[in-house]
N, C-alpha and C positions, 0 to 999 in steps of 0.2 A: 505679329510674327512670333512664332513659337521659339522659345529659347533652346539653343542647341544642347543636347545631352552630352555630358562629359563624365569621365571616370578617372579620378586621381586622388591622391591623399587629401588634398585641400578640399575637393568637392565632397569627399566622404565626411570630413569633419564638419562641414557646413550642414550636412544631413544627420548630424549627431551619431556618426559611426566612427569608431576608433579601433585600431589594431596595434598590438604590442608584439614585436617579433622576438624579443628576448624571452627565454623560458621562465615562467613564473608560476606560482601556486595561486589558484583561484581562492578568493576569500570565502570563508564559511558563511558570510552574509548572504551568499547566493547558493542555497543548499543544493538545488538540483544540478547546477553547473559544477559545483565542487564534488558532488557524488559521481557524476559522469567522469570527470577528470581522474578521480581516484580509482574508479573501476577500470578505466582504460589502461592505466599504468600499473596494473597488478601483474607482476611477472614472477610470481612464486611457483616453484616446481614445474618449470617448463623445459628444463634441459636435462636429458638423461646422461648417464656417465659415458655411454658410447658416443653421443653427440659432443659432449664436452671434450673428449680426447681428440676430436677432429678439428677443433678450433686452434688458432694460432697462439703462440706463447703470450703475446700481449693481451689478447682477449681473455685467456685463462687467468692471468694475473689480476685483471680488472674484475672479473667475476668473483675470484676468491677474496678480493678485498671489499668490494662494494655490493655484490649480488650473490652472497652465499645461499640465500633462501631460494634462488632461482634453480638450484641444482636439485634433482630428485635424489633422495637418499639411496645409498648403495644397496645392492641386493643382499639381505641377510640370509645366507644359505642355511643357517642352523635353525631358523625360527619359522619361516613360512615357505610355501612352495613358490616356484617361479611364476606359475600362471596367476596365482592370487596376487603376487607382487605387481605384475604387469597390469592386471586389471585395476588394482587400487590406484596406481599412479598414472594410468593411461599412457604407458610407455610408447605403444605403437603410434598413437595420434601425435605425440610430441616429436617422435623421430620422423614422421612424415612431414610435419611442419618444418623441422630442421632441414630436411632434404630440399624442400621448396625454397627456403631461405638461401641455402647453399647454391642452388641453381640460379636464383635471381642475382646473387652477388657475382657469379661468374659471367652472366649475360651483361650485367652493368659494366664490368671491367672491359668487355669487348667492344662496347659502343664507342665509336670515335666520331662519326658524322654528326654535325650539329643540326639535326632535324628533330622536330617535335614528335613526328610519327614514331621514331625509334623508341622514345621513352613512353609514349602513349601505349605502344604495344606491350611494354614491360608491365606498366601499371594495370592495364585493362585485362590482359590475358594471363598474367602471372599472379600479381598481387591480389586482384579482385576476380581472378578467373573462376575459381570455384563458386563464388557467390553469384557471379553473372550467369554461369551455366545453370545452377540450381534454380534461379529466379525465372529464367526464360523457358525452362521446361514446363512451368506451371501456366504459362500464358494462354495456351489453347484449351485448358481444362475448364469445364463448366460445372460439373457435378463431382465434387470431391469431398472428402471428410473434413469436418470442421477444423481439426488440428492442422491440417495442411494449409487451410485457408488463413488462419490467424498467424501462421508463421511465414506467410508469403511477403516478399518485398519486391519492389520494382527498381531495377538499376538501368537508367537511361543515360544518354549522352547527347550533348550539344543541342538541347532544346532551348528556345528563346522564351524566357519567363516574362512575357509582356503583361499578362494578367497579374502576375505576382508583383510586378513593378508598380502597378496602380495601388496595391495594398501598402507597399512601402511608402509611396508618395503620401498616403493619408496620414502616416505617422511622422512625417518629416516637418521641420519648422516651416512656417508659411512662406518665408522668403528664401528658402534653400534652393539652390540650382538643381535642375532635374538630373538624375543619374541615368546611365544607359541601362537597358534591360539585361539582366544576367543571362549568361549563356555558358553554363558549367560544362567542362569537358566530360564530367561523369557525376552522377548524383544518385542517391538512394531515396526513394519515396515509398509511400504506402499505396497499394493498388486500389482501384475503384472497380467494383463489380458492375458489369454492364447490365442493361435492362433485361436481356434474355437469360440472366443468371437464375437458375432454379433454386429457390430457397425451400429446404425441407428440414424438419427437426431442429437441431441446434443452430442451423443456418439462419433461423429467424431471430436469433439472439442479437443483442445490441452490438456485440463485437463484430458481427457480419452486417447487420441491417444498417448500421450507421454509415458504412462505406459503400452503400449502393448508389448507383447513379441517380435514381429517383429521389432519394433522401437528400443528397448533396445539392441537387438541382432545386429542390423546394427551399432549402435554407439559403440559397444564393439570391433569391428574389428580393427586390428592394424592400417590399413590405414586410419581409421576414428578417430584416437586419442586414442583408447583402453580405453574407459570409463568403469569403474567398477561400476556396479549398484547393482548386486546381491552379498551379502557377502558370500554366501555358495558355489555356483558353477558358472562357466563361462556360459554366455548366448551364447551357441554354436548353429550355424545354421546348424543342422544336422537332420537326419531322426529320431533320438531318442529324443523325447520330454522330457523336464524337468518335474519331478513329481510335483504334485499340492502343496505339502508341501514346495517345494523350490521356489515357485513363489512369492518371496518377494524382495523388493529393498529398499535401503536407510533407515536403522534403525534410529529411533528417540529417543528411550528410551531403557535402559537396566536395568535388575534387578539381583542382586546377593544375595544369601541366605546362612546363616550358622546357626547352632543351638546355643543355649544360653550358652553352656559350653566350647566353643572353647578357646584355649589359645591366647596370644597376637600375635604370629606369624601367626596363622590362620586368625585373624582379619585383620592384615596387608595384608595378601594374598587376603582376600575378597575385600579390597579396591583396591588392585592392579589389580584384575580381572575386577572390574568395570571400572577402568581407562584404562585398555588395550582395553576392548570392546568399550568404549566411544571414545577413540582416533582412533580406527579402523573405526568406523562409521564416525567420523569427517574427516578422510583422504579421504574417498569416497566423502564427501560433498565438501572438498577443491578442489579436482580434478574436480568435477562437476562445480564449480564456476569459473574455470580458464578462461572461455570465457566471463564471465559476471561481475566479480569483480576484480579490479586491486590489485596488491600485497600489497599496503599500506593500503587497506581498508578491512583487514581480519575481522574486527569487524562486518561487514555486513553479514558474513557467519552465517547461522543458527547454534545454539549450539545443544548439545545432553544432555538429562536428564538421570540421573542414580539414582537408589534406592539400598541401601544396608541394609540388615536385619541381625543383629547378635542376633538371638533369638527375644526377644521382643524389643530390641533397634534398632532403624532405623535412617537412615540419607538420606537426599535428596540432590543430587549434580547437578550442571550444569557444563558441560565440553565445553570449547570453544578453538578456535585457538588463540594463542597469537601473533605469528609472522609467516610470510611467506617470504621466500627468496630463491634465486637461488644460488646453490653452485658454487664456483668459478672454481672448477676443474671438474665439471660434469654438466650434463643438468638436474639433479634432482631438484625438488622443495622440500625444507626443511621446515617442519612445527614444531612449538612448541605448546604443548597442556597443558592446566591447567584444573584440575577438582576441583571445589570449593564447599564446603559444604554450603548450604544456610538454612538448617533446620534440626533439629534432635528432637527425641521424644521417647516415650515409648508406646508400644501397650497396656500395662496394664492401661494406663490413657485414659479415655473416651475422654477428651478434646483434647489430642494429636492425638488420633486415628481419631477423627472427622476432624481435620485439615488435616490429611494425606489423608482422603477420598476426601476432597475438592481438594487437590493437584492433585490426580489421575484423577479426573474429568476434571480439567483444563489442564492436560497434553493431554488428548484426544482432547479437544477443540483446543489447540495450534497445535497439529499434523494435524488436519483436516483443520483448518482455516488459519493457518500461515505457518507451515512447508511444507505441501503439495503444496500450490500455489507457494511458493518460488522454490521448487524443479522442479515444472512443468515449470516455467519461464526459469530456467537454462537449462532444457532439450530442450526447444524450441530453445534457442540460439545455443545449441550444434547441434541440428538437422539442423538449417539453415546454420551453418558453414560447416557441412558435405556436404550439398547440394551445397553450393557455391564452395567448394573445388572440388567436382566431376565435376561440370559444368565449372570449371576454371573461375569463376567470383569472384574475391577477393574483395567482397564488405563488409568489416568488419564494425562494428558499427562506427558511426562518433564521432567527438570530438566537444567540445564547440567552439573551434577556427574556425571550418568550418562554423559556423553560424555568426561569428562576422564580421561586415562590415569593411574591411581593407582600402578602398579608397573611398572618396566621389565622385571622377570623374567616370562618366559612361564609362565602358570599351567596351561594345559591340557596333557594328556599328548601330544596330537598335535603341539602346537607345540614341546614339549620334544624329541620324537623328530625333528621336522623340523630343529630347531636342532642336535641332535647329529649328524645326517647331514651338515649343512654343515660342522661342525667337523672331522669325520673326513675328509671329502673334501678340505678345505682342508689338513689336515696331510699327507695322502698326496701331494697335488700339490706341496706345499712341499718334501717330502723328495726327490722326483724332480727338481725344479728345482735343488735344492742339489747333487745328484750330477752333474747336467749341467754346472753352473757350475764344478765342480772340475776337469772335463776341458778347460775352455777355455784358450786360450793367453793368458797374462798380458800378452803384448805387444799384444794387441788391445783393451786398455782404452780407448785414445784413440779408437777407431772404434766403440765399443760403442753409443754413443747413436744414431749413424746406422744401424748394422746392425739395431737393434731394430725400427725402423719401416720399413725399406726405404729406397731412395734413388732420386731422379729426377735424372738428369744429362743435360745436352744442351749442344751447342756449335754455333755457326753454321758452315755450310759455305761454300765459296767461291762457290757458285752461289745463295746466299740461302736454302738449305734448312737443315735441322737434321741433324747427324750425331752419332753416339754417340762418347763418349770412348774412348780406347784400352783403359782398364780394363774398360769395360762393353760391349765390342764383341760379346761372346757372352753369351747368356742361356739359362738352363736352362728352356726351355719346349718344348711340342710343336711349335709353329710360330711364325714371326715374327708380330708384331702389325702388321697393316696396316690403316690408317684412311684414310678419304676426306677427310682434312684435311691441311694443311701449315701450320706445322711439325708433326713427329711426335715424341712422347716415348715412350721405352721404360722400363718399370718393372722394377726389380731387386728380387725378393723376398728377404727376409732368411733367412739360414741360421744357426741357433744353433750356437755352438762353433767357428766358423771365422772367420778374419780376412778382410778384403776382398781382400787379395792372394791368399790361398789359394783363395778361391772363384773368383777370376778365372782362376787357373792350372788349377784343376780343370775349369772350364767349357771352357777352351780345349782340354784333352785330350779331352773328350767330343765336341767339334766340331772335328776336325782340318781340315776343309775351309775353316774361317774363319781368316783371318790375324789374329794379335794386333796387329800394327802397323797393319794397314789397316782402318779402320772400315767397317762395312757400311752402305751407304746403303739407306734404307727407301723402297721404291717404293709410293706410295699406289694402292690399288685400290678401286673402289666396291663397297659391300655385302660387305666382308670380315668374316669371323667373328673376333670378339675372344676370346682365350683368357685367362681370369682366372688369376692366380697361385694356386698350390696353397696351401690354408689350412694353418696349422700343425697338427700332429697333437695337441698337448696344449694345453689351454686352462685357464686359472686359474678355479677355482670362485668364485662370488660370496662375499664376506665376510659374516659374520653381522652384523646390526645391533647396535650398542652404544648405551650411554646418551648418548655424545657425538654420535652420528649423529642422534638423535631431536631434534625441535624441539618445545618446549613453549611455547605462547602464554600470556603472562602475562595474568591477568584483573584489571583494576583494581577494587578493592573500595571501595565507598562506604558511607555510613551506611545507605542503602536496601538494600544487599546483605546487611546483617546480618540483615535480616528474612527471613521465609519467602517464597520465590518461588512457592510452590505455590498454585494456584487452589483454589476451593472444590469441593465435590462435592454430589451429590444428597442425601446423608444429612444435610448441614448444614441443609437446608431442610425 
C-alpha cells in the first residue's frame, strides 16, 4: 500500500526543505541567491516628486528617513531641459507604476469578503496583469524575431506538477514521506517551442534550439540521463503532441494566494505550498546543473523566487539549494533547500505596493537576462554530453591541471630537435663573434658602446641650420640622405672591429672630393629617396627558453580546492 502524500511543516523538514518567515539577509556563501535578493530589493530613484507629494505624511517621513535614494532628484530648471530630465530619470514610467500601486491599494482597502477569488483577481489582473498580457500575446506566434523569442516567458496557473514531483522525490532522503504534487496558483516558466516551430537564421542558435520540443524530448530519455524539464508532463516522443498549455519548462517563480481571514494553520500551509513548489523547481535545476557545476559549488545554481499573499499581507521569498551530496547507500543525489523571506509588506500601503511592483518587474528582467541564459548554457552542456556518449567520445570538460605546465623539459621529439637546432646555431654564431672580437683594437673599448648601436651627431651652423661634425663629414652610403625638413640629421652605421677614428679616415679616403676639415652642408630637396643603412651580415640567433625565462602563475589553494573540481556525467544519472 502506497504511503499517503502529505504537506505540512514537519513533512517538509523530513524532505530537507525549510522556510524562514522572518525577513533575513541571504549569506554571501550562496552568491546567486544573494545576487537575486539584492537585485530585487533595489529601490533607488523610483519615486518622482509629483508621486511623493501624493503619499501620506507617514510614508513621506519614512522615505525621508530611510529611503532618500528612492526619490528622483528635483528638476533643475537652470541646467537642463525638461525633456532631457524626464528621459534621463524615466519619469513617465515611474509615475505610471505609482498610479498602478495607488489603484491596487484602493482596491485592497475595498475588499471585505473572505474569498480567495477576490485577492486572486488583484494579484493576477493588477500586480501581474501587464506581464500576463504580454506573455499570452506571444503564444500563437510561430515566426518572430529572435529578440522577442528570447524575452518570452510563460505565466500559467493551477497546473499540477506531477512530473516535477518525481524529480523532487529523487533528491529527498530515502525514508522521507512523500509530498503532494505542487499546484501553484500562478507561476512563471520558460516557453518550449513546439515541433512546428520554423527555425531560421539566429533561431538556430543555442538560446532558441535548446528550448525546442525535439531537443528536450531527446534529453529526457533514460539512456541520455533522464533530464526532467517539464514539471507537468513527460516530454514523450510519441505521435500524440503535448498541448500548448503544457509547453513550459524550468519554472523560475511561484505564487500562492489565500484570503485575509484564514487561520494560522492555513497560513502555514500557504508557506508550505510555496516551499514545496520552489523546492520542486530547484530540484529540476539541480539535476540540470549536474554536468556544469560541481557538488561543492551549489551556490552557483540559480534560485527560485516565491510570492505569498495572505489577503493584503504579502511576502517575497528566495529559495536556494543549501547542500548537495551523494547518499552512501544509494546513487541518489540529496539536496537540502531553504526558502528565506527577503521582503514583506501590505497591499493597502501605496509605498509597499509600489516596491512590490518594482520587484515583479525585476523578476521578469532576472528571468529573461540571467535565469534563461544560465539554463541555456546548462542545456548546451547536457546536449554535448549526450552527443559524446552516443558517439563514444568521452571528451568531458577539462580541468585547470590540464593546462598547467608540469615539466620544463621538452618532451616531444620535434621540440627536442628544434631546441637542438637553436643550441647548435647559437654556438656557431658565438664562435664567430668571439673570433671577430679578438681582431678588434683594444684601444677602441671606450667607444665600443656607441659603435655598437651607431651614432647621431649634429651641431648648429651659423645660418641656423644643422651641419655635421668634422669626424662624421663623410658617410659610406650610395648617396647623401636628403630630406624635406630642417634641421637634417645624418646616421652613421656601425662597423665592427674598427674604432671611430679609423672609420672616419677610411671613409675620407674613399671620398677624396670631400674635405675632412670642411663639413658638408645638406641641401633639402622635396621627395628625395632615403637610403637605409646596410644591415649587418651576421645576426645573433634567438636564445632557447630556460626555466628562469618561463613564468608560472601561482594558484592559491583553499579547502574547496582540495575537493574534486570535476562535474558529473551522464553515467552517474
